[in-house]
C-alpha positions as CSV (number, residue, x, y, z in Angstrom):
1,M,10.7,-24.9,18.6
2,P,7.3,-24.4,16.9
3,G,4.3,-25.1,19.1
4,A,6.4,-24.9,22.3
5,A,5.1,-22.8,25.1
6,P,7.1,-19.5,25.5
7,R,9.3,-19.1,28.6
8,P,8.0,-16.7,31.2
9,G,8.9,-13.1,30.2
10,T,9.2,-13.9,26.5
11,H,6.9,-13.2,23.6
12,A,5.9,-15.8,21.1
13,W,3.5,-14.9,18.3
14,D,2.6,-16.8,15.2
15,P,1.7,-14.3,12.4
16,A,-0.7,-16.8,10.7
17,L,-2.6,-17.5,13.9
18,Y,-2.6,-13.8,14.7
19,A,-4.2,-13.1,11.4
20,A,-6.7,-15.9,11.8
21,N,-7.7,-15.1,15.4
22,A,-7.0,-11.4,15.8
23,G,-7.5,-10.1,12.3
24,F,-10.0,-7.6,13.7
25,V,-7.3,-5.7,15.6
26,P,-6.2,-3.5,12.7
27,A,-9.8,-2.6,12.1
28,L,-9.9,-1.2,15.7
29,G,-6.9,1.0,14.9
30,A,-8.2,2.2,11.5
31,P,-10.2,5.1,13.1
32,V,-7.0,6.3,14.8
33,L,-5.3,6.5,11.4
34,D,-8.2,8.5,10.1
35,L,-7.8,11.0,13.0
36,L,-4.0,11.2,12.4
37,A,-4.7,12.0,8.7
38,P,-1.2,10.8,7.6
39,R,0.4,12.8,4.8
40,A,3.0,11.9,2.3
41,G,6.5,12.6,3.5
42,E,5.7,12.3,7.2
43,R,8.0,10.1,9.3
44,I,6.2,7.7,11.7
45,L,7.4,5.2,14.3
46,D,4.9,2.4,14.6
47,I,5.5,0.8,18.1
48,G,4.0,-2.6,18.3
49,C,3.6,-2.9,14.5
50,G,2.5,-6.6,14.7
51,D,2.1,-8.0,11.2
52,G,2.2,-4.6,9.6
53,V,-1.4,-4.2,8.5
54,L,-1.7,-0.6,9.8
55,T,1.9,0.1,8.9
56,E,1.2,-0.8,5.3
57,R,-1.7,1.8,5.3
58,L,0.7,4.5,6.4
59,V,3.3,3.5,3.7
60,D,0.5,3.5,1.1
61,A,-0.3,7.1,2.2
62,G,3.3,8.0,1.4
63,C,4.7,8.1,4.9
64,S,8.2,6.9,5.8
65,V,7.5,4.3,8.5
66,V,9.7,2.4,10.9
67,G,7.8,-0.5,12.6
68,I,9.0,-2.2,15.7
69,D,7.6,-5.2,17.6
70,A,8.7,-7.4,20.5
71,D,8.4,-10.5,18.4
72,T,10.7,-11.3,15.5
73,A,8.2,-13.4,13.6
74,M,5.7,-10.5,13.6
75,V,8.5,-8.1,12.4
76,A,9.2,-10.6,9.6
77,A,5.6,-10.7,8.6
78,A,5.5,-6.9,8.5
79,R,8.6,-6.9,6.3
80,E,6.9,-9.3,3.9
81,R,4.2,-6.7,3.4
82,G,6.8,-4.3,2.1
């Protein structure tokens, strides 16, 4: 049910609210991507991919990426990015 408080021990994220209120988070991870220097053809597991902003950068670099997240809505948002 939208807007309902999550049960204890569950995760509930709204991708639109996340983007509006925590859109700075991918910027915090960007320097890590620069250090990793991803190359085309590399296979990467993105644990906690969220809405897929950083995952998308890895794909754009030519990497084969699998993203996982605890929240199905965030996974759906990441899939919408491609």
